[in-house]
C-alpha positions, 0 to 999 in steps of 0.5 A, spaced: 153 588 672 160 592 673 159 597 668 153 599 671 155 599 678 161 604 675 156 608 672 152 609 678 158 611 682 160 616 677 153 619 677 153 619 685 160 623 685 157 628 680 150 629 684 155 630 690 159 635 686 153 638 684 151 639 691 158 641 694 158 646 688 151 649 690 153 650 697 160 653 694 155 658 690 151 660 696 157 662 700 160 666 694 153 669 693 153 671 701 160 674 700 159 678 694 152 681 697 156 682 703 162 686 699 157 690 695 152 692 701 157 692 707 162 697 708 166 694 714 166 687 710 169 691 704 174 694 708 176 688 712 177 684 705 181 689 702 186 690 707 186 682 707 188 682 700 193 688 701 190 694 698 190 698 704 193 700 711 190 701 717 190 708 717 187 709 710 180 710 708 176 707 702 171 710 698 166 706 694 166 707 686 159 705 684 158 703 676 164 701 674 166 694 671 171 692 676 177 687 674 178 681 679 186 681 681 185 676 686 183 669 683 177 666 686 176 658 687 169 657 684 169 649 685 173 643 684 175 640 678 173 632 677 176 628 672 172 623 669 176 616 670 175 612 664 171 605 665 175 599 665 172 595 659 174 589 654 177 592 648 172 591 642 177 587 638 177 582 644 170 581 644 169 580 637 175 574 637 171 571 643 164 572 639 167 569 633 170 563 637 163 562 640 160 562 633 165 557 631 164 552 637 156 553 636 157 551 629 162 545 630 157 543 635 151 543 631 155 540 625 157 534 630 150 533 632 148 533 624 154 528 623 152 523 629 144 524 627 146 521 620 150 516 622 144 513 627 139 514 621 144 509 617 
């Protein structure tokens, strides 16, 4: 049951991550649209990045592929955590011991039954 709860928690974390990435995507889309269509936003953003002084004017060049120089954060990276589990070798040893225990119990019952018949 613990592994199932762990998987449910991981699933919930993934859905939370997907929703936060969706919100971040909407914000980046709005910022992109503002930079494309609003001249004032473009000027402010360029000055914040250090591309111009207060007395300089900007000219928009359209149609060229732009190279991004400033890194943009697209979201958080979540590293999955390995689930805590019992090693396969341990499970096989426990299964072998349980099988031997059941076999010995059935063998004892058979021996007892033979003694009671005689």
